[in-house]
N, C-alpha and C positions, 0 to 999 in steps of 0.2 A: 523420616523422609530424607532422601539424598540431596546433596548439593550439586548444582550444575553451574559450570562456568560458561558464560555466553559472551560473544562479541556482538554488541548492539550499538549501532551508529558510531562505529570506530572505537568504542570503549569496552573494556573487559569488565564484566560484573559477575558476581556469584549470587545465585538464588537457591533457596531451599523449597522444593516442591515435589509432589508425587510425580512419578515417571510418566503418568498418562495425562498430566495437566496440560491443556492446550496452551501454546505460546501466547495466544491472545490474553488469557487470564494472567499469565506471568507478567506480560507487559503492563496490563492495566492495574492489576491488584497488588502485585509485588513491587513493581518498578514505577508506578504512578505515571505511566506513559499512556495517556488516555486519548491520544489522537487516533489510534487504531480502534475502530468501533465494532461492537457486537451487532450483527444483523440477524442472521438466521440460525447460526450454530451448526449448520450442515454443509458449509463451504459452497453455497449456491448463489449468494447475493453479492459478494465481493467487498462488503464494508470493512472487513478485517484484513484486507490485502496488505502484505508487507513484502519486502524483498529478502530472499534467502540466496546468498551468493549471486545477487543481481537478477534473480528470477522471481517474478511475481507469484506469491503463494498465498493461500488462505490460512491465516493463523488460528482460526477457530477450531480447526480439525488437525492441527499439527502438534503431536505430543512433544513436550519439551525434551524428552529422552532421545528423540530421533534427530536432533539438530546440533549435536555437539560438534564443535570445531568449524561450524559454518558461520559466515558473516550475515548478520541480520540488519536490515535497514528499515526503519519505520518512517512515517511521515515527518516526525520530529528530526530525523537525520537526513532527509532528502537535501536540505541545505540549511546552513546555520541561521540565515536571516530571511528565508522565504523567497530567495531569488533564483531558484531553479527555473529553467525555461518553462516547465509545465506549470509551476506555481504562478509565474508571471502571466502566462497565457490564461490561466483560470481567472486571474484578476482582470486582465484586459477584456475578456469576453463576458465577465460577470456571470460565471456559470452557476454558482449555487443558488438554490432557493432556500430549502431548509438547511442544506449543507451536510446532513448526516452521512451520506455516502461518499462525500467528496474526497476524503483522505484515501479511501480505497480506489476511487476512480483515478486519482493522481498517481498513486503507486503503480497501478496497472499501466497507465499511459506512459509513465517514465521508463518502466522496464521495457515496454513495447518499443518506444522510440530509441532506446539504446541498441536494440536488435535491428530495428528497421528505421533509420533516421530520415528516410524520404518516402513515406508511405502514400499510397493512393487512398482515396476516400473509402473505397471498399475494404482495403486492408485495415484502416482505422476502425471501421464499423465492426469487422470481424474480431479484431483484437479486443474491443471494448464490450462486445455483446454479453459477456458473462457478468458484468457489473450492473446491478439493478439500481435504478434511481426512482424512488417512489414519487418524486415531483415531476418525473418525465422530462428532465433537462437534457435529453439525449442529443438534440441538435446543437445545443451550445457546447456540450462536452466534445462532440466530434469537431466542431469549429476550433475549440481550444487546443485540441491535439494537433490539428493542422497548423495553427499559429505557433505552437511549441516546436513543431518540426522545422518550420521556417526559421525560427529564432535560435535554434540549437547550434 
């Protein structure tokens, strides 16, 4: 198996993995970064969302061999102490029920707000529509994105 040097949350690390190993499993199994969750395995639910060069991507279907030289940010790297505006808004609105999808939701929201810091409700709904919440916390998620936009 080859070695891959990755830049994750601002730090460079080397891992040994098969070329087709999804980034999700490298993060969780090799680097013990378990904030990124496995949901569906086919890039449809959003639980595994991370940032790749500041763009929200699904890590469950992203082979490790395709992301060399790019900067990866996980929920653990969004902020050192949980004070990113999106994380603060999630706490303020009390978004999670079970919490399983929330890291992916926050990663999608933070990438979206970086691109569109002053979104309309419709733009928020469109940006977040690809992330599934099995507890159906969609109204609170949308409200939290609105709050994060105002506080950014």
